[in-house]
C-alpha positions as CSV (number, residue, x, y, z in Angstrom):
1,M,109.0,118.0,108.2
2,S,109.2,116.7,111.7
3,N,107.2,113.8,112.4
4,I,104.5,114.6,114.5
5,L,102.1,118.5,112.8
6,D,100.6,120.7,115.8
7,K,97.3,119.8,114.2
8,P,96.0,118.4,111.4
9,S,96.1,120.4,107.5
10,P,93.0,121.7,105.6
11,E,92.8,119.2,103.5
12,A,93.5,116.2,106.3
13,K,90.8,118.2,107.7
14,A,88.1,118.6,104.8
15,L,87.9,114.2,104.7
16,S,88.6,114.0,107.6
17,L,84.2,116.2,107.8
18,F,83.4,115.0,104.1
19,L,83.8,111.1,105.7
20,M,82.0,112.2,108.9
21,A,79.4,113.3,106.9
22,Y,78.8,110.5,104.7
23,K,79.4,108.3,106.8
24,T,76.1,107.1,108.4
25,S,74.8,106.4,104.2
26,S,78.0,104.7,103.0
27,P,79.9,101.8,104.6
28,E,82.6,102.5,102.8
29,H,82.8,105.7,104.2
30,K,83.2,104.6,107.6
31,E,85.7,102.5,107.6
32,K,87.5,105.1,105.3
33,Y,87.1,107.6,108.4
34,K,88.5,105.1,110.8
35,R,91.4,104.4,108.8
36,I,91.3,108.3,109.3
37,K,91.4,108.7,112.7
38,K,93.2,105.6,113.4
39,Q,96.0,106.7,111.6
40,W,96.3,110.5,112.8
41,S,96.9,109.1,115.7
42,K,99.5,107.0,114.7
43,V,100.6,110.5,113.7
44,L,100.7,111.5,117.0
45,N,102.1,108.4,118.4
46,E,105.1,108.7,116.2
47,E,104.5,105.1,115.1
48,L,103.6,107.2,111.5
49,S,105.1,109.8,109.9
50,S,102.9,113.1,108.9
51,E,104.9,112.1,105.4
52,E,103.1,109.4,105.6
53,Y,99.7,110.4,106.3
54,T,99.0,112.9,104.2
55,Q,100.0,111.1,101.1
56,E,96.7,109.4,102.0
57,V,95.0,111.9,102.8
58,Q,95.6,113.8,99.7
59,D,95.1,109.8,97.4
60,T,91.8,109.7,99.7
61,L,90.7,113.2,98.8
62,E,91.8,112.2,94.9
63,S,89.4,109.9,94.7
64,Y,86.6,112.3,96.5
65,G,86.8,114.5,93.3
66,G,89.7,116.7,95.3
67,Y,89.8,118.7,97.8
68,T,87.9,121.9,96.2
69,E,85.3,119.3,95.1
70,V,85.6,117.1,99.2
71,I,84.7,120.6,100.8
72,Q,81.4,121.1,98.8
73,K,79.6,118.9,99.0
74,T,80.4,118.6,103.3
75,V,79.5,122.1,102.9
76,K,76.2,121.3,101.3
77,F,75.2,117.6,103.2
78,Y,75.4,120.3,106.2
79,I,73.0,123.2,104.4
80,E,70.9,120.8,104.0
81,K,69.9,118.4,106.4
82,S,70.3,122.1,109.4
83,G,70.0,124.0,107.0
84,E,73.2,126.7,107.5
85,W,76.5,125.6,107.6
86,T,77.8,126.6,111.7
87,L,81.1,125.6,111.0
88,K,83.2,129.2,112.5
89,G,86.9,129.2,112.7
90,D,90.3,131.1,110.6
91,D,91.8,128.0,110.1
92,Q,92.2,126.9,106.0
93,Y,89.6,125.1,105.8
94,C,86.6,127.3,107.4
95,I,87.7,130.1,105.5
96,D,87.5,127.5,102.4
97,A,83.7,126.2,103.2
98,R,82.9,129.7,104.4
99,K,83.4,130.5,99.9
100,V,81.6,127.4,99.3
101,A,78.5,128.2,102.1
102,D,78.1,131.9,100.6
103,N,78.9,130.7,97.2
104,L,75.6,127.7,98.5
105,S,73.3,130.6,100.1
106,S,73.3,133.2,96.9
107,E,72.7,130.8,94.8
108,D,69.7,130.0,96.7
109,S,68.6,133.6,96.6
110,G,68.7,134.2,93.6
111,K,66.8,130.9,92.2
């Protein structure tokens, strides 16, 4: 694997959006968001290997329940805040998040 990733992985995107959502309500989330963002900048500047960054993302994701749990919490947060999930795209994170959003909306319509 090269030192530079073309773009953040689905896991990194999930973590970043999760931390961004909750940073206003939690100083811990705000600090972790700043750290992950700074670490990504270091990868882009070749000051940190992509392997080290990926490991930190994985460890942080696990501390919040894992990739799937983080996506569910993030999607739920934004649906509760704005009434809908609006993020669109064809990358893996967007596909996974859309499935969660669709499941949440079908659960709500079944009530």
